[in-house]
N, C-alpha and C positions, 0 to 999 in steps of 0.2 A: 349378195345376201344369202341366197339359196344356191347350193351347188347342183343345179339341174342341167344336164346335158341336152343336146338336141333330141336324142332318141327318147329320153324320158318325157320331154315336153311333147313330142310327137305322139307317144302312147297315151298321155293324159288327154290330148286333144281328140284323138280317135274315140276314147272312152266317153268323153263329154259329148261328142257328136252322136254317139250311139244312145246314150242315156237321155240327153235333152232333145235331140232331134235338130234338124237344120233351122226350124222356125224359132225355137226358143234360145238357141245358142248365142246369137248376137246380143240379146238382152241380158243373158247371164254374164257374158263377158263385160258388158258395160257396167252392170251392177257390181261385179267383182272389182273392176278397176276403180270405180268410185269409192268403194269401201276401203281398198288399199290406199288410195289417195288420202282419205279422211284419217286413216290410222297413221300414215306418215306425217301428216300435218299436226296431228295431236302429239305424236312423239317429238316432233321438232319444237312444238310449243313447250312441252315439258322440259326438254333439254335447255331451251333458252331461259326458262324460269329458274331452273337449277343453277345455271351459270350466273344469273343475276344474283341469286341468293348467296352463292359462294363469294361473289365479288363484294357484296354488301358485308358479309361476315369478315372478309379479309380487311376491308376498310375499317370496320368496327374494331377488329383486333389491333390494327396499326394505330388507331386513335387511342386505344387503351395504353399501348406502349408509349405513345407520345405524352399522354397525361402522366404516366408513371415517371417519365423522365423530365417532367415539367417543361416540355417543348424545347429542351436544350440538348445539344449533342445527339441529334437524331440521325439514324441511318438514312441513306438516300431513298430507299423504298418507303420508309415511314414518312419522310418529308414529303415525298410525292403524294402519298395518300392524304396527308393533312392538307396540302395545297389543293388537291382535288375536292376534298370535302368543303374547304373554304369557298372555292369557286362555285360549288353546287349551292351552298347556303346563300351566297350573294345573288345567284341567278334566281333563286326562289323568292328572295326579298325584293327584287327589282320591280315586279308589277305592283307590289304594295306601296313602294315608295312613290311611284308615279300617281297612284290614287290619292295618297296623302297630300301631294303638292297640288293636285287638281281640285281638291275640295275646299 
């Protein structure tokens, strides 16, 4: 991520030791590492959400293509998207079907 060599890191550590002192340096390192971890987790969450939204948009576009062609002579990727959407719709309806039978 950062192009920091050994000597640059060593100089930063010496400056931090001089500024913070040996008592506060471990706490500052823990705090910094926690903050970096939180930022990385947040970035990963954003990335996952964007990927999901792009996948949903792709499925939506393929469904529009399938509707335009009246679900005939579909390309393999559009067929796969339509089948995936059908499977998702069936999995969503399954819990409701069980409730209807049990009542």
